[in-house]
C-alpha positions, 0 to 999 in steps of 0.5 A: 801918431795915427789917428786910429790903432792900427794893426802894426802897432802890435808888429814889435816894429817901429809902430810899436815903439811909437805907441810905447814911447808917446802914448804909454811912457808919457804917463807912466814914465819912471826910472824903472819903465824907461829901461824898456828891458824884457823885465822890471829889476826889482832890487829893493823889495822885502819879503813876505810879498803879496802878489795879485793879477785882474783883468779889466774889461768894463762897458763903457769905458767911461763912467761918472767916478773913473773909467776903465784905466782908473779901475784897473789900477785901484782894483790891483791897488787894493786886492794886493792892500787886502792881504796887508801890504803896501803896494809898490810896483804893477806890471799892465797888459793891454789887449786893444782893437784894430781901429781903437780911436787914439783919443780914447786909449790915451784918455785910458792911459792918462787916467792910469798914470794920475790913478798909480802916482795918487796910490804912490805905485810904479807901473814898471813894466807891460805888455801890447798886443792889437787884434783885428775888429771885432776880436775884442771891445774896444780895451781889456786890461791885465794888471799885476801888483806886488807888495809888501807885507807889513802886517804882523799876522797877515789877514786872510778870509781863513781868520773870521772868529766868533765874536769878531766885529764886520766893519765897511768903509763906507756906502755899498753899491755904488759902482755896480749901478753907476756902470749899468746907468752909464751903459744902459743912459738911464738919466735918473741915476745921474746923482750916482758915481763910482766908488773907485779908489786906492785904499792901501793909505786907509788900510795901512792906517788901520792896521797900524792903529788896530793892530790885529785884523783878521780879514781884509776884503773888497766886496767887488763882484758879488758885493758885499753879501757874496764877498761875507758868504765867502768868508764865511766858508772860507772860516766855517762861521756865521755872520749877522748883519744889521740891515738899519747899519749897512750904509746905502746912498739914497740914490742907489736905493732908489735906483736898485727898487726902480730895476729890481736889484739888491744893492748888498750883491752890486759890486764895490771898487773903492769899499774894504770889509775890515773883520777884527776883534770886537775890542778894535772896532772902534779904533778902526772906524775912526782910522777908517774916517780919517780917510777920504775914501772911509768917512761913510764908514760903519760897524755892519755886523758880528760873526756867530758860531754855527753854520757858514752862512750870512744873515740879514737881521731886517729893519722890521726886525725879521731875519732872513739869509743871504745867500750867494748869488749863482751868477751875476745881477750885472755883467762886466761891471769891471 
């Protein structure tokens, strides 16, 4: 193959066939994809089903703890999992800039293949478009996932109830700060790495032992505070957080202090919020902590009656409202 991507690779001719066979099939190979039909035949799915789609435009393409490739798999796997589903299949669409070094594309695709195998999902169909220089920034990726719901009642942001416990599966803010540090070359953030990870097996364990789980959400863009505000509005409940119980790595706290950022609003790509009955909280935490991605899981708050808002009980005994940001602290973190 050429050392850089040419417009011909998106033409549908032999150059396209070489790109598919020598790059994508090399890392995504499975019997369903290798048929190379216009669509994937999924004969073994049993409903009800969960489906999610997301597009990834993160810059830089590679950062400590992950890349746009692994992120594109983890993000969609996790979104499907939040509905109490077992992710099975993914589609993958690429928008690629003319002149992109093939070495970079191959690294991204290799990361995607490895992430899919780790999450036990198959990439079964896809599409590639090559656009002229300047029409996109190197690589944009869209992934769509589909999975079988196994929860007796699918968790939803509308299901939080007063008295429920609010859990988080680990420390927050790592991904957003990592991407910013990599983008700007901030040497003092070398101890921070993205938390990008597949949460499907951990979620399955939590639901299997706890049974009744009211809400599952992954606090990506907008972070913990924004996601909890969304849940409070959907369920028309209040949520009270205990600041002293929210896990945040010291390196993230220090970096945010220096840069004037709030870690509660930074993106996460390998964490989930779990809201469930109070009497199920401890068994759910135990299940999370058995996973390598949930060792720092913690109870951080309680659902309350009243206005749909999020209140933070501070370390010094005060209280402050955590509103929803109008925009984002950091652009293009996923």
